[in-house]
C-alpha positions as CSV (number, residue, x, y, z in Angstrom):
1,M,-50.4,19.2,26.1
2,G,-49.3,17.7,22.8
3,R,-49.7,14.0,22.2
4,K,-46.7,11.8,22.8
5,K,-45.3,10.4,19.6
6,T,-45.4,6.6,19.4
7,E,-42.1,5.1,18.6
8,L,-42.3,2.3,16.1
9,V,-39.9,-0.7,16.3
10,I,-40.1,-3.2,13.5
11,E,-39.0,-6.6,14.9
12,N,-37.2,-9.3,13.0
13,A,-37.2,-7.4,9.7
14,L,-35.4,-9.0,6.8
15,I,-33.0,-6.7,4.9
16,E,-33.9,-7.5,1.3
17,A,-31.7,-5.4,-1.0
18,V,-29.3,-2.5,-1.4
19,A,-31.0,0.8,-2.0
20,A,-30.0,4.3,-3.0
21,E,-27.7,6.6,-1.1
22,G,-25.8,3.7,0.5
23,K,-28.8,2.4,2.4
24,A,-30.5,-0.9,2.3
25,L,-34.3,-1.7,2.4
26,A,-36.8,-3.9,4.1
27,H,-40.6,-3.9,3.9
28,Y,-43.2,-3.4,6.7
29,E,-47.0,-3.6,6.1
30,G,-46.5,-2.8,2.4
31,A,-44.2,0.2,2.9
32,V,-40.5,0.4,2.1
33,V,-38.2,1.0,5.1
34,F,-34.8,2.4,4.3
35,V,-32.0,1.5,6.8
36,P,-28.3,2.6,6.7
37,F,-25.3,0.3,7.5
38,A,-27.4,-2.8,6.7
39,V,-26.6,-5.8,4.4
40,P,-29.0,-7.9,2.4
41,G,-29.8,-11.0,4.5
42,D,-29.5,-9.3,7.9
43,I,-32.4,-9.9,10.3
44,V,-32.7,-6.9,12.5
45,D,-35.0,-4.8,14.7
46,I,-35.5,-1.4,13.1
47,K,-36.3,1.7,15.0
48,V,-38.3,4.0,12.7
49,N,-37.3,7.7,13.1
50,R,-39.1,9.1,10.0
51,K,-42.4,8.1,8.5
52,K,-43.7,9.4,5.2
53,R,-46.8,8.4,3.1
54,N,-45.0,5.8,0.9
55,Y,-41.9,4.9,2.9
56,M,-40.1,5.0,6.3
57,E,-36.6,5.5,7.5
58,G,-35.0,4.0,10.5
59,F,-31.8,2.5,12.0
60,I,-30.7,-0.9,13.3
61,L,-31.7,-1.1,16.9
62,R,-30.6,-4.7,17.4
63,M,-28.9,-7.2,15.1
64,I,-30.9,-10.4,15.5
65,K,-29.0,-12.5,12.9
66,P,-26.3,-11.1,10.6
67,S,-26.4,-11.9,6.9
68,P,-24.1,-14.7,5.7
69,M,-22.4,-12.2,3.4
70,R,-21.8,-9.6,6.1
71,L,-18.1,-8.6,6.7
72,E,-16.6,-7.1,9.8
73,P,-16.0,-3.4,9.1
74,F,-12.2,-2.6,8.8
75,C,-12.5,0.9,10.2
76,E,-13.0,1.8,13.9
77,H,-15.1,4.8,12.8
78,F,-17.7,2.8,10.9
79,G,-21.3,3.7,11.8
80,E,-20.3,7.2,13.0
81,C,-18.3,8.5,10.0
82,G,-20.5,9.3,7.0
83,G,-18.0,7.7,4.6
84,C,-17.4,4.0,3.5
85,K,-20.9,2.9,4.4
86,W,-20.6,-0.3,2.5
87,Q,-17.7,-1.8,4.4
88,P,-19.8,-4.8,5.6
89,L,-20.8,-5.5,2.0
90,P,-18.4,-7.7,0.0
91,Y,-16.8,-5.8,-2.9
92,E,-18.3,-8.0,-5.5
93,E,-21.8,-7.1,-4.1
94,Q,-20.9,-3.5,-4.1
95,L,-20.1,-3.7,-7.8
96,K,-23.4,-5.4,-8.5
97,A,-25.3,-2.7,-6.6
98,K,-23.5,0.1,-8.5
99,Q,-24.3,-1.6,-11.8
100,Q,-27.9,-1.8,-10.8
101,Q,-27.8,1.8,-9.8
102,V,-26.8,2.8,-13.3
103,Y,-29.5,0.7,-14.8
104,D,-32.1,2.2,-12.5
105,Q,-31.2,5.8,-13.2
106,L,-30.9,5.4,-16.9
107,V,-33.7,3.0,-17.7
108,R,-36.1,2.5,-14.8
109,I,-36.3,6.2,-13.8
110,G,-34.8,7.9,-16.9
111,H,-36.7,5.7,-19.4
112,L,-33.8,5.9,-21.8
113,D,-33.2,3.4,-24.6
114,I,-29.8,2.0,-24.0
115,P,-27.8,-1.1,-25.0
116,P,-26.9,-3.8,-22.5
117,I,-24.7,-2.1,-19.8
118,S,-21.1,-3.3,-19.9
119,P,-19.8,-5.0,-16.8
120,I,-18.6,-2.4,-14.3
121,I,-14.8,-1.9,-14.0
122,G,-13.8,-2.5,-10.4
123,S,-11.1,-0.6,-8.6
124,E,-7.6,-2.1,-8.2
125,L,-7.4,-0.7,-4.7
126,T,-10.3,-0.8,-2.3
127,I,-8.5,1.0,0.6
128,R,-5.9,3.7,0.5
129,Y,-7.1,4.6,-3.0
130,R,-7.7,8.4,-2.5
131,N,-5.0,11.0,-3.4
132,K,-6.8,13.8,-1.6
133,L,-8.6,14.2,1.8
134,E,-10.0,17.3,3.5
135,Y,-10.2,17.5,7.3
136,T,-12.0,20.1,9.5
137,F,-10.9,21.4,12.9
138,S,-13.6,21.6,15.5
139,S,-13.6,23.0,19.1
140,K,-16.6,20.8,19.9
141,R,-16.1,17.3,18.3
142,W,-18.9,14.8,17.8
143,L,-19.5,12.9,21.1
144,H,-19.7,9.1,21.1
145,N,-22.5,7.2,22.8
146,G,-21.9,7.4,26.6
147,E,-19.7,10.5,26.5
148,N,-20.8,13.5,28.5
149,T,-19.7,17.1,27.8
150,E,-19.3,17.9,31.4
151,T,-16.9,15.1,32.2
152,I,-14.6,15.4,29.1
153,A,-11.3,17.2,29.5
154,E,-11.0,20.5,27.6
155,N,-8.2,19.1,25.4
156,D,-10.2,16.1,24.5
157,R,-13.1,18.2,23.4
158,C,-11.3,19.2,20.2
159,G,-11.5,17.2,17.0
160,L,-9.8,17.0,13.6
161,G,-11.7,14.9,11.1
162,F,-14.8,14.7,8.9
163,H,-18.2,16.3,9.1
164,V,-20.9,13.9,10.4
165,G,-23.6,13.4,7.8
166,K,-26.5,15.9,8.0
167,F,-24.8,18.0,10.7
168,F,-22.9,20.9,9.2
169,D,-21.5,21.8,12.6
170,K,-20.5,18.3,13.9
171,V,-17.0,16.9,13.2
172,L,-16.0,13.4,14.0
173,D,-12.4,13.2,15.3
174,I,-10.6,10.7,13.2
175,R,-7.9,8.5,14.7
176,K,-7.2,6.4,11.6
177,C,-8.6,6.8,8.1
178,H,-8.1,3.9,5.6
179,L,-8.8,6.0,2.5
180,Q,-5.3,7.6,1.9
181,A,-1.8,6.2,2.1
182,E,0.6,7.4,4.8
183,P,1.8,9.8,5.9
184,S,-1.7,11.2,5.8
185,N,-2.8,9.9,9.2
186,A,0.5,10.7,10.8
187,I,0.4,14.3,9.5
188,R,-3.1,14.9,10.8
189,L,-2.4,13.5,14.2
190,F,0.9,15.4,14.5
191,I,-0.8,18.7,13.7
192,K,-3.7,18.0,16.1
193,D,-1.3,17.1,19.0
194,Y,0.9,20.1,18.2
195,A,-2.1,22.5,18.3
196,I,-3.4,21.1,21.6
197,T,0.0,21.2,23.2
198,R,0.5,24.8,22.2
199,S,-3.1,25.9,23.0
200,L,-3.9,26.8,19.4
201,S,-7.7,27.2,19.2
202,F,-9.8,24.9,17.0
203,Y,-12.5,26.5,14.9
204,D,-16.1,26.8,16.2
205,I,-18.3,26.8,13.1
206,R,-21.4,28.2,14.9
207,A,-19.5,31.1,16.6
208,N,-17.2,31.6,13.6
209,S,-14.3,31.8,16.0
210,G,-11.0,29.9,16.5
211,Y,-7.7,29.8,14.7
212,L,-7.2,26.4,13.0
213,R,-9.9,25.7,10.4
214,N,-9.1,23.1,7.7
215,L,-6.4,20.7,6.5
216,V,-6.1,19.4,2.9
217,I,-3.6,16.5,2.2
218,R,-2.8,15.4,-1.3
219,T,-0.5,12.5,-2.2
220,T,0.8,11.0,-5.4
221,E,1.6,7.6,-6.7
222,K,5.3,8.4,-6.4
223,G,5.0,9.4,-2.7
224,N,5.0,13.2,-3.0
225,V,2.8,15.1,-0.5
226,M,1.1,18.5,-0.7
227,L,-0.2,19.9,2.6
228,T,-2.5,23.0,2.8
229,V,-3.3,24.4,6.2
230,V,-6.2,26.7,6.5
231,F,-6.3,29.4,9.2
232,A,-9.3,31.5,10.1
233,Y,-7.1,34.6,10.6
234,D,-3.4,35.3,10.4
235,D,-1.1,35.0,13.4
236,P,2.3,35.1,11.7
237,D,4.4,33.7,14.6
238,S,2.0,30.8,15.4
239,R,1.6,30.1,11.7
240,R,5.3,30.0,11.0
241,E,6.0,27.8,14.0
242,L,3.4,25.3,13.1
243,L,4.4,25.1,9.4
244,D,8.1,24.8,10.3
245,A,7.3,22.0,12.8
246,V,5.2,19.9,10.4
247,S,7.8,20.5,7.6
248,E,10.6,19.3,9.8
249,A,8.7,16.2,11.1
250,F,7.6,15.2,7.5
251,P,10.4,15.8,5.0
252,Q,8.2,14.0,2.4
253,I,6.0,17.1,2.2
254,S,7.2,18.5,-1.0
255,S,4.7,21.3,-1.3
256,L,3.5,23.2,1.8
257,Y,0.8,25.9,1.5
258,Y,-1.4,27.9,3.8
259,V,-4.6,29.9,3.4
260,V,-6.2,32.6,5.6
261,N,-9.9,32.1,5.1
262,E,-11.9,34.8,7.0
263,K,-15.3,34.1,5.3
264,L,-18.1,32.0,6.7
265,N,-17.8,29.0,4.4
266,D,-14.9,26.5,3.9
267,S,-14.6,26.8,0.1
268,L,-11.1,27.6,-1.1
269,S,-12.0,28.4,-4.7
270,D,-12.0,32.1,-4.1
271,Q,-9.1,32.1,-1.6
272,E,-5.4,32.7,-2.1
273,C,-3.2,29.7,-1.5
274,I,0.2,30.9,-0.4
275,L,3.2,28.7,-0.9
276,Y,5.2,28.5,2.3
277,K,7.8,26.0,1.4
278,G,8.8,23.6,-1.4
279,E,7.5,23.1,-4.9
280,D,4.4,24.9,-6.1
281,A,2.8,21.7,-7.4
282,I,2.9,17.9,-7.2
283,C,2.6,15.6,-10.2
284,E,0.9,12.5,-11.4
285,Y,2.0,10.5,-14.4
286,M,0.0,8.6,-17.0
287,E,1.4,7.0,-20.2
288,G,4.4,9.2,-20.0
289,L,2.4,12.4,-19.5
290,R,3.0,14.5,-16.5
291,F,0.0,16.2,-14.8
292,R,0.8,19.2,-12.6
293,I,-1.5,19.5,-9.6
294,G,-1.8,22.7,-7.6
295,P,-3.7,23.3,-4.3
296,K,-6.9,24.2,-6.1
297,S,-6.6,21.8,-9.1
298,F,-9.2,19.2,-9.8
299,Y,-7.7,15.7,-10.3
300,Q,-9.6,12.4,-10.1
301,T,-9.1,11.3,-6.5
302,N,-8.5,7.7,-7.4
303,S,-5.3,8.0,-9.5
304,R,-5.1,4.4,-10.6
305,Q,-8.7,4.1,-11.5
306,A,-8.5,7.5,-13.3
307,Y,-6.2,5.8,-15.8
308,K,-8.8,3.1,-16.5
309,L,-11.5,5.8,-16.8
310,Y,-9.5,7.8,-19.3
311,C,-8.7,4.7,-21.3
312,V,-12.5,4.0,-21.6
313,T,-13.1,7.6,-22.6
314,R,-10.4,7.5,-25.3
315,E,-11.7,4.1,-26.7
316,L,-15.3,5.3,-26.9
317,A,-14.3,8.6,-28.6
318,E,-13.1,6.4,-31.6
319,L,-10.6,9.0,-32.8
320,K,-8.9,8.6,-36.1
321,G,-6.5,11.5,-35.8
322,T,-8.3,14.0,-37.9
323,E,-11.0,15.2,-35.5
324,T,-11.4,18.4,-33.6
325,V,-12.4,17.5,-30.0
326,Y,-14.0,19.7,-27.4
327,D,-13.2,18.6,-23.8
328,L,-15.8,20.3,-21.7
329,Y,-15.2,20.7,-17.9
330,T,-11.6,19.8,-18.6
331,G,-10.2,20.5,-15.1
332,T,-6.4,20.4,-15.4
333,G,-6.7,19.1,-19.0
334,T,-6.0,15.5,-18.1
335,I,-8.5,13.9,-20.6
336,A,-7.7,16.5,-23.3
337,Q,-4.0,15.7,-23.2
338,F,-4.5,12.0,-22.8
339,I,-6.5,11.8,-26.0
340,S,-4.5,14.5,-27.9
341,P,-2.2,12.1,-29.8
342,Q,-5.3,10.6,-31.5
343,A,-6.8,13.9,-32.4
344,S,-6.0,16.8,-34.7
345,K,-7.0,19.5,-32.3
346,V,-8.4,19.6,-28.7
347,I,-10.2,22.5,-27.1
348,G,-10.5,22.4,-23.3
349,I,-12.9,24.6,-21.3
350,E,-13.0,24.8,-17.5
351,Y,-14.5,27.2,-14.9
352,V,-11.5,27.3,-12.5
353,Q,-8.8,29.7,-13.7
354,E,-6.0,28.0,-11.7
355,A,-6.9,24.6,-13.3
356,I,-6.6,26.1,-16.8
357,A,-3.3,27.6,-15.8
358,D,-2.1,24.1,-14.8
359,A,-3.5,22.6,-18.0
360,R,-1.5,25.0,-20.1
361,L,1.7,24.3,-18.1
362,N,1.0,20.6,-18.3
363,A,0.6,20.7,-22.1
364,A,3.8,22.7,-22.5
365,A,5.7,20.3,-20.2
366,N,4.4,17.4,-22.1
367,G,5.3,18.8,-25.5
368,I,1.7,18.9,-26.6
369,S,0.9,21.6,-29.2
370,N,-2.6,20.6,-30.4
371,C,-4.4,21.5,-27.2
372,E,-5.9,24.9,-26.3
373,F,-7.5,25.8,-23.0
374,F,-10.0,28.4,-22.0
375,A,-11.3,29.5,-18.6
376,G,-14.8,30.7,-17.7
377,D,-18.4,29.6,-17.0
378,M,-19.3,26.9,-19.5
379,K,-22.6,28.5,-20.6
380,D,-20.8,31.8,-21.2
381,V,-17.7,30.4,-23.0
382,L,-19.3,27.7,-25.1
383,T,-21.3,29.8,-27.6
384,A,-22.0,29.7,-31.3
385,G,-19.4,32.4,-31.8
386,F,-16.8,30.5,-29.8
387,I,-17.3,27.4,-32.0
388,E,-17.2,29.5,-35.2
389,E,-13.9,31.0,-34.1
390,H,-12.2,27.8,-32.8
391,G,-13.6,25.1,-35.1
392,H,-16.6,22.8,-35.3
393,P,-16.3,19.9,-32.9
394,D,-16.3,16.4,-34.5
395,V,-16.3,14.9,-31.0
396,I,-17.4,16.3,-27.6
397,I,-16.2,14.9,-24.3
398,L,-18.2,15.9,-21.3
399,D,-17.1,15.4,-17.7
400,P,-19.3,17.9,-15.7
401,P,-19.8,18.3,-11.9
402,R,-22.5,16.3,-10.1
403,A,-25.2,18.7,-11.1
404,G,-24.7,17.9,-14.8
405,I,-24.8,20.4,-17.6
406,H,-26.6,23.7,-17.9
407,P,-29.6,23.8,-20.4
408,D,-27.8,26.5,-22.3
409,V,-24.8,24.3,-22.8
410,A,-27.0,21.4,-24.0
411,K,-28.6,23.7,-26.5
412,V,-25.2,24.8,-27.9
413,I,-24.0,21.2,-28.1
414,L,-27.2,20.2,-30.0
415,E,-26.7,23.1,-32.4
416,A,-23.1,22.2,-33.0
417,A,-24.2,18.6,-33.8
418,P,-20.9,16.7,-33.2
419,E,-20.7,13.3,-34.8
420,R,-20.0,11.6,-31.4
421,M,-20.1,12.4,-27.8
422,V,-18.6,10.8,-24.7
423,Y,-20.4,11.7,-21.5
424,V,-18.4,11.0,-18.3
425,S,-20.5,11.4,-15.1
426,C,-20.1,11.0,-11.4
427,N,-23.9,11.2,-11.0
428,P,-26.0,8.8,-13.2
429,A,-29.2,10.7,-12.1
430,S,-28.1,14.0,-13.6
431,Q,-26.5,12.2,-16.5
432,A,-29.8,10.5,-17.3
433,R,-31.6,13.9,-17.3
434,D,-29.0,15.3,-19.8
435,L,-29.0,12.2,-22.0
436,A,-32.8,12.6,-22.3
437,V,-32.2,16.0,-23.7
438,F,-29.8,14.6,-26.3
439,S,-31.9,11.5,-27.1
440,E,-33.8,12.8,-30.0
441,A,-30.7,13.6,-31.9
442,Y,-28.3,11.0,-30.5
443,E,-28.3,7.3,-29.9
444,I,-26.6,5.8,-26.8
445,R,-24.2,3.2,-28.1
446,V,-22.2,2.1,-25.0
447,V,-22.8,2.4,-21.3
448,Q,-19.7,1.6,-19.1
449,P,-19.8,2.0,-15.3
450,V,-16.4,2.5,-13.5
451,D,-16.0,2.2,-9.8
452,M,-13.9,5.1,-8.5
453,F,-15.0,5.0,-4.8
454,P,-15.1,1.5,-3.2
455,H,-17.2,1.1,0.0
456,T,-19.4,4.0,-1.0
457,Q,-22.5,4.2,-3.2
458,H,-20.9,6.5,-5.7
459,V,-20.2,5.3,-9.2
460,E,-18.8,6.9,-12.3
461,N,-20.5,6.2,-15.6
462,V,-19.4,6.7,-19.2
463,C,-21.8,6.8,-22.2
464,S,-20.9,7.1,-25.8
465,L,-23.4,8.8,-28.1
466,T,-23.6,8.8,-31.9
467,R,-25.6,11.4,-33.9
468,R,-28.7,9.8,-35.5
469,K,-28.7,9.9,-39.3
C-alpha cells in the first residue's frame, strides 16, 4: 500500500502581494505560496495542492478576513472562469501590478539597462472593452460544486462558453460575459437555446463527435456585428435553418460566416470561412482611416485602447517624413497605415495571407499609396535580399506574437541596422529576451506600458530603441 499524502492547510496566511500569472503570494516557513483569486491584505486559510522545492501552490480554503481593498466581483462566473482574475483588485492596483510586471521582466529578470518606466496608460473601458470573443460548444459542460452528472437533465448537460483553465476538454457554460458589448450575450444564448430545442448536438472534444463546435463574435465601435459559426461537419439543411434564424433574430449582424472544421483542433487559420449573408467584412475607424476586418483578420481586441497604443508607437518612431519604415508582423496593416502620413515609405510583412489581403484593401480604400504589404513567414520573407530590393529601413516597428521574434529575424534586423526601432509586445518576458539580443547595438530610450486587458494580468509594453553610435 502506498502512503497517504498529507494535505497541508496553511492557516491565517497573509496575502502579501500580487504575483505572476494573475496570482497573489504569501509565505510559509520561508517558502513562497502562490494563490489565485487573492488580494493583498486578505487573511485566508490556504489548502496546498502542489509543493515544489522552492515554492508551493494552493487555493483559498476559507476567507478569514478580506483585504480592505477587496472588491466584490462583478461577474457571476468569477472563480470558475479562467478570465478576469483580478476583478476583486481595484483598477488602480491592477495598473501598479502591471507596471511592476514590466519592471520585473525587463530589469530584475532580464537585467536590461532601461530608463525610468513611463506611467502605464490605463484603459478607458474596464468592462465591455473587447471587440472579439470566441466560444466553444460542449456536450459535457463544466460541473459546478454540488452538481451531479447523474441528476442533471440531458439538455442541461450542454454548454456554450469558455475553456476552463488547464483543462482542454472542459468548457464553462456562460450565462453573461461582461467583456463584450451586446448583442454578444444575446446571440450566444439564442444559438444555445435554438440548438437545444432542435436537438442539434454539441461537440465532444474527447470523442471528436457532435455538430456545433465554435462561435466567434466580433463587434465594432459603430455597432456592426460579425458572427462566425463553426460546424464539425456539414448538414446543409440544419446549417441553413440555424443561420437564417439567428440572422432574422439579430438584424444588426452585418456579416454572417460559417466554417466546416473537420480536423482535431479548433484553429481556423487553415480553414475556409464561407460568407453566408451580408458584408464580407466589418470596419473600425481611426483618425479618418478605415480598417477592414475579415473573419481571420487580426485586430487589437480593445479598439479604443488600440488607438492609444498606436499613438504611442507613432510618437516613439519620431518620423520626419523622409524615412523608410518596416512594420513587421503588420496584421491588417493598421500601424503601417496609421504612421504612413509621417513616413516616405512603409513596408508591412505578415504571416497570414488573408490579413495582408485586408491590408492592401484598407490602404486602397484609405487612399494610401506609400504602403506595400507582403505575406509569408517573417524569417523567410525578411532577408538581406528582400531589404536590398525594397529599401534599407530607417525605422523598424515590431509587433510580434507572444513568443517574440525568431533568432533569424533578429539577425537580419541587426545586419540592417536601422537608426531606430519601436518594439510593441504583449509579452514583456519574450520582449526582454529579444531586447537583450539587440542591447549591444541599441540603447533602450523609452519604456511605455499600455493596459489593453483590464482585470487580467496581461499587459502591452512599448520600447523605443536607438542605434548606439
